[in-house]
N, CA, C and O atoms as CSV, one atom per row, in Angstrom:
chain,resi,resn,atom,element,x,y,z
A,1,MET,N,N,-86.356,-2.381,-10.023
A,1,MET,CA,C,-86.306,-2.567,-8.658
A,1,MET,C,C,-84.919,-3.029,-8.220
A,1,MET,O,O,-84.476,-4.038,-8.768
A,2,THR,N,N,-84.127,-2.365,-7.229
A,2,THR,CA,C,-82.682,-3.111,-6.952
A,2,THR,C,C,-82.943,-4.167,-6.124
A,2,THR,O,O,-83.738,-4.173,-5.184
A,3,PRO,N,N,-82.356,-4.919,-6.445
A,3,PRO,CA,C,-82.795,-6.532,-5.384
A,3,PRO,C,C,-81.935,-6.038,-4.009
A,3,PRO,O,O,-80.912,-5.354,-4.031
A,4,LEU,N,N,-82.463,-6.446,-3.085
A,4,LEU,CA,C,-82.445,-6.030,-1.522
A,4,LEU,C,C,-81.321,-7.262,-1.134
A,4,LEU,O,O,-80.756,-7.164,-0.045
A,5,SER,N,N,-81.075,-8.142,-1.809
A,5,SER,CA,C,-80.296,-9.257,-1.167
A,5,SER,C,C,-79.424,-9.650,-2.465
A,5,SER,O,O,-79.977,-9.969,-3.518
A,6,SER,N,N,-77.813,-9.599,-2.295
A,6,SER,CA,C,-77.104,-10.004,-3.508
A,6,SER,C,C,-77.173,-11.206,-3.667
A,6,SER,O,O,-76.759,-11.540,-4.777
A,7,ASP,N,N,-77.683,-12.420,-2.740
A,7,ASP,CA,C,-77.245,-13.866,-3.014
A,7,ASP,C,C,-78.839,-14.729,-3.108
A,7,ASP,O,O,-79.004,-15.934,-2.917
A,8,THR,N,N,-79.889,-13.716,-3.454
A,8,THR,CA,C,-81.099,-14.079,-3.821
A,8,THR,C,C,-81.232,-13.899,-5.262
A,8,THR,O,O,-80.746,-12.921,-5.830
A,9,ASN,N,N,-81.932,-14.894,-5.919
A,9,ASN,CA,C,-82.354,-14.380,-7.011
A,9,ASN,C,C,-83.688,-13.273,-7.229
A,9,ASN,O,O,-84.754,-13.343,-6.617
A,10,PRO,N,N,-83.343,-12.302,-8.210
A,10,PRO,CA,C,-84.291,-11.372,-8.121
A,10,PRO,C,C,-85.862,-11.879,-8.218
A,10,PRO,O,O,-86.737,-11.400,-7.497
A,11,VAL,N,N,-86.080,-12.793,-9.089
A,11,VAL,CA,C,-87.412,-12.997,-9.086
A,11,VAL,C,C,-87.880,-13.602,-7.850
A,11,VAL,O,O,-88.936,-13.220,-7.346
A,12,ALA,N,N,-87.154,-14.542,-7.310
A,12,ALA,CA,C,-87.674,-15.265,-5.898
A,12,ALA,C,C,-87.658,-14.100,-4.749
A,12,ALA,O,O,-88.245,-14.248,-3.677
A,13,GLU,N,N,-87.136,-13.267,-4.992
A,13,GLU,CA,C,-87.141,-12.008,-3.873
A,13,GLU,C,C,-88.381,-11.003,-4.117
A,13,GLU,O,O,-88.850,-10.376,-3.168
A,14,GLN,N,N,-88.927,-10.867,-5.510
A,14,GLN,CA,C,-90.098,-10.351,-5.513
A,14,GLN,C,C,-91.319,-11.090,-5.109
A,14,GLN,O,O,-92.329,-10.584,-4.619
A,15,VAL,N,N,-91.109,-12.382,-5.377
A,15,VAL,CA,C,-92.136,-13.282,-4.963
A,15,VAL,C,C,-92.375,-13.153,-3.577
A,15,VAL,O,O,-93.409,-12.807,-3.005
A,16,TRP,N,N,-91.105,-13.530,-3.044
A,16,TRP,CA,C,-91.166,-13.293,-1.388
A,16,TRP,C,C,-91.998,-12.077,-0.913
A,16,TRP,O,O,-92.934,-12.043,-0.114
A,17,ILE,N,N,-91.433,-11.137,-1.587
A,17,ILE,CA,C,-91.792,-9.692,-1.108
A,17,ILE,C,C,-93.463,-9.491,-1.291
A,17,ILE,O,O,-94.097,-8.802,-0.492
A,18,GLY,N,N,-94.137,-10.212,-2.500
A,18,GLY,CA,C,-95.291,-9.931,-2.738
A,18,GLY,C,C,-96.139,-10.760,-1.397
A,18,GLY,O,O,-97.009,-10.265,-0.681
A,19,LEU,N,N,-95.493,-12.364,-1.323
A,19,LEU,CA,C,-95.966,-12.860,-0.359
A,19,LEU,C,C,-95.932,-12.226,1.044
A,19,LEU,O,O,-96.751,-12.738,1.807
A,20,LEU,N,N,-95.333,-11.432,1.468
A,20,LEU,CA,C,-95.061,-10.684,2.921
A,20,LEU,C,C,-96.183,-9.527,2.729
A,20,LEU,O,O,-96.966,-9.370,3.666
A,21,ARG,N,N,-96.299,-8.810,1.727
A,21,ARG,CA,C,-97.272,-7.788,1.381
A,21,ARG,C,C,-98.495,-8.103,1.616
A,21,ARG,O,O,-99.188,-7.360,2.311
A,22,ASN,N,N,-98.973,-9.223,1.102
A,22,ASN,CA,C,-100.154,-9.978,0.917
A,22,ASN,C,C,-100.314,-10.656,2.539
A,22,ASN,O,O,-101.454,-10.879,2.944
A,23,ALA,N,N,-99.691,-10.817,3.004
A,23,ALA,CA,C,-99.856,-11.516,4.423
A,23,ALA,C,C,-100.723,-10.663,5.650
A,23,ALA,O,O,-100.772,-9.434,5.697
A,24,THR,N,N,-101.187,-11.307,6.331
A,24,THR,CA,C,-102.141,-10.455,7.242
A,24,THR,C,C,-100.767,-10.012,8.706
A,24,THR,O,O,-99.782,-10.696,8.981
A,25,PRO,N,N,-101.102,-8.985,9.227
A,25,PRO,CA,C,-100.419,-8.667,10.017
A,25,PRO,C,C,-99.964,-9.675,11.343
A,25,PRO,O,O,-98.931,-9.641,12.012
A,26,ALA,N,N,-101.229,-10.636,11.449
A,26,ALA,CA,C,-100.700,-11.661,12.456
A,26,ALA,C,C,-99.611,-12.839,11.800
A,26,ALA,O,O,-98.859,-13.492,12.523
A,27,ARG,N,N,-99.666,-12.975,10.407
A,27,ARG,CA,C,-98.745,-13.722,9.953
A,27,ARG,C,C,-97.361,-12.875,9.671
A,27,ARG,O,O,-96.229,-13.354,9.594
A,28,ARG,N,N,-97.697,-11.653,9.553
A,28,ARG,CA,C,-96.038,-11.150,9.339
A,28,ARG,C,C,-95.521,-10.841,10.714
A,28,ARG,O,O,-94.297,-10.744,10.804
A,29,PHE,N,N,-96.181,-10.681,11.716
A,29,PHE,CA,C,-95.833,-10.919,13.250
A,29,PHE,C,C,-95.100,-12.198,13.439
A,29,PHE,O,O,-93.913,-12.210,13.768
A,30,HIS,N,N,-95.805,-13.283,13.233
A,30,HIS,CA,C,-95.320,-14.691,13.669
A,30,HIS,C,C,-94.287,-15.000,12.632
A,30,HIS,O,O,-93.598,-15.949,13.007
A,31,LEU,N,N,-93.888,-14.478,11.312
A,31,LEU,CA,C,-92.703,-14.350,11.013
A,31,LEU,C,C,-91.553,-13.812,11.232
A,31,LEU,O,O,-90.454,-14.286,10.942
A,32,ALA,N,N,-91.825,-12.635,11.840
A,32,ALA,CA,C,-90.820,-11.569,12.533
A,32,ALA,C,C,-90.226,-12.547,13.816
A,32,ALA,O,O,-89.048,-12.861,13.987
A,33,SER,N,N,-91.462,-12.948,14.705
A,33,SER,CA,C,-90.984,-13.442,15.768
A,33,SER,C,C,-90.274,-14.728,15.842
A,33,SER,O,O,-89.503,-15.070,16.738
A,34,SER,N,N,-90.659,-15.485,14.675
A,34,SER,CA,C,-89.935,-16.991,14.349
A,34,SER,C,C,-88.532,-16.492,14.122
A,34,SER,O,O,-87.643,-16.812,14.911
A,35,LEU,N,N,-88.295,-15.736,13.099
A,35,LEU,CA,C,-86.929,-15.214,12.827
A,35,LEU,C,C,-86.162,-14.748,13.977
A,35,LEU,O,O,-85.047,-15.141,14.320
A,36,SER,N,N,-86.976,-13.761,14.593
A,36,SER,CA,C,-86.021,-13.238,15.764
A,36,SER,C,C,-85.586,-14.354,16.817
A,36,SER,O,O,-84.503,-14.193,17.381
A,37,SER,N,N,-86.361,-15.480,17.121
A,37,SER,CA,C,-86.217,-16.658,17.856
A,37,SER,C,C,-84.867,-17.535,17.367
A,37,SER,O,O,-83.983,-18.076,18.031
A,38,SER,N,N,-85.074,-17.449,16.038
A,38,SER,CA,C,-83.895,-18.357,15.335
A,38,SER,C,C,-82.685,-18.021,15.606
A,38,SER,O,O,-81.758,-18.736,15.987
A,39,VAL,N,N,-82.727,-16.404,15.306
A,39,VAL,CA,C,-81.304,-15.705,15.264
A,39,VAL,C,C,-80.698,-15.619,16.937
A,39,VAL,O,O,-79.500,-15.780,17.169
A,40,ILE,N,N,-81.719,-15.341,18.040
A,40,ILE,CA,C,-81.204,-15.540,19.214
A,40,ILE,C,C,-80.604,-17.003,19.651
A,40,ILE,O,O,-79.535,-17.097,20.254
A,41,ARG,N,N,-81.409,-18.140,19.280
A,41,ARG,CA,C,-80.899,-19.287,19.417
A,41,ARG,C,C,-79.561,-19.674,18.471
A,41,ARG,O,O,-78.824,-20.571,18.882
A,42,TRP,N,N,-79.344,-19.203,17.590
A,42,TRP,CA,C,-78.213,-19.447,16.624
A,42,TRP,C,C,-76.974,-18.631,17.430
A,42,TRP,O,O,-75.851,-19.127,17.522
A,43,SER,N,N,-77.257,-17.557,17.896
A,43,SER,CA,C,-76.234,-16.447,18.599
A,43,SER,C,C,-75.960,-17.517,19.937
A,43,SER,O,O,-74.837,-17.998,20.084
A,44,ARG,N,N,-76.818,-17.770,20.673
A,44,ARG,CA,C,-76.189,-18.304,21.735
A,44,ARG,C,C,-75.530,-19.590,21.836
A,44,ARG,O,O,-74.772,-19.935,22.743
A,45,ARG,N,N,-76.047,-20.591,20.353
A,45,ARG,CA,C,-75.232,-21.697,20.258
A,45,ARG,C,C,-73.590,-21.177,19.766
A,45,ARG,O,O,-72.623,-21.795,20.211
A,46,ALA,N,N,-73.460,-20.380,19.128
A,46,ALA,CA,C,-72.486,-19.887,18.288
A,46,ALA,C,C,-71.558,-19.392,19.877
A,46,ALA,O,O,-70.523,-20.034,20.056
A,47,ILE,N,N,-71.799,-18.648,20.625
A,47,ILE,CA,C,-71.281,-18.265,22.022
A,47,ILE,C,C,-70.933,-19.560,22.769
A,47,ILE,O,O,-69.821,-19.693,23.282
A,48,GLN,N,N,-71.671,-20.314,22.821
A,48,GLN,CA,C,-71.611,-21.496,23.721
A,48,GLN,C,C,-70.302,-22.368,22.970
A,48,GLN,O,O,-69.300,-22.803,23.537
A,49,GLU,N,N,-70.565,-22.442,21.893
A,49,GLU,CA,C,-69.412,-23.313,20.767
A,49,GLU,C,C,-67.961,-22.641,21.124
A,49,GLU,O,O,-66.913,-23.279,21.230
A,50,THR,N,N,-68.118,-21.135,21.299
A,50,THR,CA,C,-66.723,-20.478,21.443
A,50,THR,C,C,-66.109,-20.420,22.943
A,50,THR,O,O,-64.929,-20.229,23.240
A,51,HIS,N,N,-67.375,-20.664,23.942
A,51,HIS,CA,C,-66.701,-20.703,25.181
A,51,HIS,C,C,-67.451,-21.750,25.996
A,51,HIS,O,O,-68.215,-21.573,26.944
A,52,PRO,N,N,-66.990,-23.079,25.308
A,52,PRO,CA,C,-67.641,-24.375,25.730
A,52,PRO,C,C,-67.208,-24.490,27.574
A,52,PRO,O,O,-67.940,-25.219,28.244
A,53,THR,N,N,-66.231,-23.880,28.175
A,53,THR,CA,C,-66.256,-24.035,29.762
A,53,THR,C,C,-67.208,-23.327,30.523
A,53,THR,O,O,-67.672,-23.725,31.591
A,54,SER,N,N,-67.567,-21.992,29.805
A,54,SER,CA,C,-68.683,-21.154,30.498
A,54,SER,C,C,-69.839,-21.492,31.105
A,54,SER,O,O,-70.425,-22.467,30.635
A,55,SER,N,N,-70.328,-20.926,32.050
A,55,SER,CA,C,-71.422,-21.498,33.014
A,55,SER,C,C,-72.749,-21.018,32.017
A,55,SER,O,O,-72.456,-20.435,30.973
A,56,ASP,N,N,-73.895,-21.209,32.264
A,56,ASP,CA,C,-74.976,-20.646,31.609
A,56,ASP,C,C,-75.092,-19.184,32.057
A,56,ASP,O,O,-75.570,-18.359,31.278
A,57,ASP,N,N,-74.673,-18.827,33.289
A,57,ASP,CA,C,-74.780,-17.567,33.505
A,57,ASP,C,C,-73.797,-16.497,32.559
A,57,ASP,O,O,-74.229,-15.541,31.916
A,58,GLU,N,N,-72.648,-16.845,32.639
A,58,GLU,CA,C,-71.447,-16.407,31.637
A,58,GLU,C,C,-71.872,-16.291,30.458
A,58,GLU,O,O,-71.773,-15.227,29.847
A,59,LEU,N,N,-72.423,-17.383,29.941
A,59,LEU,CA,C,-73.068,-17.466,28.574
A,59,LEU,C,C,-73.986,-16.345,28.201
A,59,LEU,O,O,-73.859,-15.753,27.129
A,60,SER,N,N,-74.982,-16.028,29.144
A,60,SER,CA,C,-76.294,-15.218,29.226
A,60,SER,C,C,-75.502,-13.660,29.029
A,60,SER,O,O,-75.854,-12.746,28.283
A,61,GLU,N,N,-74.432,-13.701,29.879
A,61,GLU,CA,C,-73.729,-12.328,30.470
A,61,GLU,C,C,-72.971,-12.237,28.900
A,61,GLU,O,O,-73.165,-11.145,28.367
A,62,GLU,N,N,-72.326,-12.996,28.263
A,62,GLU,CA,C,-71.739,-12.642,26.902
A,62,GLU,C,C,-72.818,-12.437,25.819
A,62,GLU,O,O,-72.588,-11.640,24.908
A,63,PHE,N,N,-73.889,-13.060,25.866
A,63,PHE,CA,C,-74.979,-12.893,24.725
A,63,PHE,C,C,-75.498,-11.266,24.839
A,63,PHE,O,O,-75.650,-10.503,23.885
A,64,VAL,N,N,-75.673,-11.030,25.952
A,64,VAL,CA,C,-76.157,-9.580,26.232
A,64,VAL,C,C,-74.897,-8.273,25.936
A,64,VAL,O,O,-75.116,-7.186,25.401
A,65,ARG,N,N,-73.842,-8.676,26.356
A,65,ARG,CA,C,-72.667,-8.114,26.142
A,65,ARG,C,C,-72.734,-7.823,24.344
A,65,ARG,O,O,-72.735,-6.695,23.852
A,66,LEU,N,N,-72.779,-8.941,23.659
A,66,LEU,CA,C,-72.381,-8.726,22.381
A,66,LEU,C,C,-73.534,-8.127,21.305
A,66,LEU,O,O,-73.374,-7.604,20.202
A,67,ASN,N,N,-74.856,-8.435,22.132
A,67,ASN,CA,C,-75.922,-7.800,21.440
A,67,ASN,C,C,-76.493,-6.395,22.025
A,67,ASN,O,O,-77.295,-5.736,21.364
A,68,TYR,N,N,-76.069,-6.005,23.207
A,68,TYR,CA,C,-77.018,-4.937,23.676
A,68,TYR,C,C,-75.768,-3.966,24.513
A,68,TYR,O,O,-76.002,-2.883,25.050
A,69,GLY,N,N,-74.533,-4.590,24.471
A,69,GLY,CA,C,-73.422,-3.779,25.138
A,69,GLY,C,C,-73.013,-3.542,26.475
A,69,GLY,O,O,-73.889,-3.619,27.337
A,70,PRO,N,N,-71.908,-3.282,26.802
A,70,PRO,CA,C,-71.490,-3.924,28.250
A,70,PRO,C,C,-71.954,-3.426,29.236
A,70,PRO,O,O,-71.878,-4.034,30.304
A,71,ASP,N,N,-72.649,-2.009,29.141
A,71,ASP,CA,C,-73.453,-1.215,30.552
A,71,ASP,C,C,-74.552,-2.561,30.667
A,71,ASP,O,O,-74.479,-3.014,31.809
A,72,LEU,N,N,-75.276,-3.121,30.048
A,72,LEU,CA,C,-76.140,-3.896,30.506
A,72,LEU,C,C,-75.804,-5.201,30.647
A,72,LEU,O,O,-76.615,-5.787,31.364
A,73,ALA,N,N,-74.789,-5.992,30.180
A,73,ALA,CA,C,-74.096,-7.014,30.598
A,73,ALA,C,C,-73.449,-6.950,32.075
A,73,ALA,O,O,-73.378,-7.885,32.873
A,74,LEU,N,N,-73.010,-5.675,32.245
A,74,LEU,CA,C,-72.520,-5.685,33.905
A,74,LEU,C,C,-73.925,-5.706,34.541
A,74,LEU,O,O,-74.145,-6.568,35.391
A,75,ALA,N,N,-74.727,-4.984,34.264
A,75,ALA,CA,C,-76.389,-5.180,35.048
A,75,ALA,C,C,-76.708,-6.621,35.119
A,75,ALA,O,O,-77.015,-7.135,36.194
A,76,VAL,N,N,-76.647,-7.302,34.007
A,76,VAL,CA,C,-76.980,-8.839,33.926
A,76,VAL,C,C,-76.244,-9.272,34.747
A,76,VAL,O,O,-76.871,-9.604,35.753
A,77,ARG,N,N,-74.690,-9.516,34.853
A,77,ARG,CA,C,-73.983,-10.271,35.746
A,77,ARG,C,C,-74.393,-9.929,37.248
A,77,ARG,O,O,-74.698,-10.838,38.021
A,78,GLU,N,N,-74.392,-8.620,37.630
A,78,GLU,CA,C,-74.913,-7.983,39.080
A,78,GLU,C,C,-76.001,-8.845,39.446
A,78,GLU,O,O,-75.941,-9.524,40.472
A,79,ARG,N,N,-77.315,-8.869,38.421
A,79,ARG,CA,C,-78.760,-9.167,38.777
A,79,ARG,C,C,-78.497,-11.042,39.020
A,79,ARG,O,O,-78.972,-11.763,39.898
A,80,LEU,N,N,-77.749,-11.330,38.095
A,80,LEU,CA,C,-77.523,-13.077,38.453
A,80,LEU,C,C,-76.542,-13.418,39.670
A,80,LEU,O,O,-76.741,-14.353,40.445
A,81,ALA,N,N,-75.501,-12.573,39.734
A,81,ALA,CA,C,-74.927,-12.731,41.376
A,81,ALA,C,C,-75.819,-12.424,42.499
A,81,ALA,O,O,-75.544,-13.006,43.548
A,82,ALA,N,N,-76.687,-11.745,42.502
A,82,ALA,CA,C,-77.577,-11.124,43.464
A,82,ALA,C,C,-78.853,-12.402,43.685
A,82,ALA,O,O,-79.366,-12.762,44.745
A,83,ARG,N,N,-79.101,-12.864,42.379
A,83,ARG,CA,C,-79.938,-14.199,42.452
A,83,ARG,C,C,-79.165,-15.317,42.971
A,83,ARG,O,O,-79.784,-16.091,43.700
A,84,ARG,N,N,-78.199,-15.506,42.791
A,84,ARG,CA,C,-77.056,-16.704,43.293
A,84,ARG,C,C,-77.204,-16.582,44.562
A,84,ARG,O,O,-77.614,-17.574,45.164
A,85,ARG,N,N,-76.913,-15.338,45.324
A,85,ARG,CA,C,-76.599,-15.174,46.558
A,85,ARG,C,C,-78.140,-15.231,47.310
A,85,ARG,O,O,-78.110,-15.711,48.443
A,86,SER,N,N,-79.239,-14.872,46.899
A,86,SER,CA,C,-80.299,-15.163,47.815
A,86,SER,C,C,-81.012,-16.484,47.621
A,86,SER,O,O,-82.086,-16.768,48.152
A,87,GLY,N,N,-80.276,-17.312,46.762
A,87,GLY,CA,C,-80.855,-18.686,46.337
A,87,GLY,C,C,-81.972,-18.958,45.690
A,87,GLY,O,O,-82.618,-20.003,45.776
A,88,ALA,N,N,-82.245,-17.900,44.951
A,88,ALA,CA,C,-83.265,-18.081,44.258
A,88,ALA,C,C,-82.910,-18.917,42.717
A,88,ALA,O,O,-81.776,-19.051,42.256
A,89,PRO,N,N,-84.044,-19.362,42.156
A,89,PRO,CA,C,-83.751,-20.215,40.893
A,89,PRO,C,C,-83.279,-19.347,39.665
A,89,PRO,O,O,-83.010,-19.888,38.593
């Protein structure tokens, strides 16, 4: 079998794949959810490091722009502006 990752030992990769195959659906969901949360956290941290003077709203908009595109980022900007105008938290 061709390795899926060029930076992982093929034996270690096969062990990992076996563990995933034998895991319960709940465990696989937990692993995927945890990985997704970590990637989002790392992405937000990187954005904050490259935009140190940006507000939380600006950082959120940039996260959405990078991950979901400019159209959704514009919608987020408008929604956050409306929330600020209404005084909502």
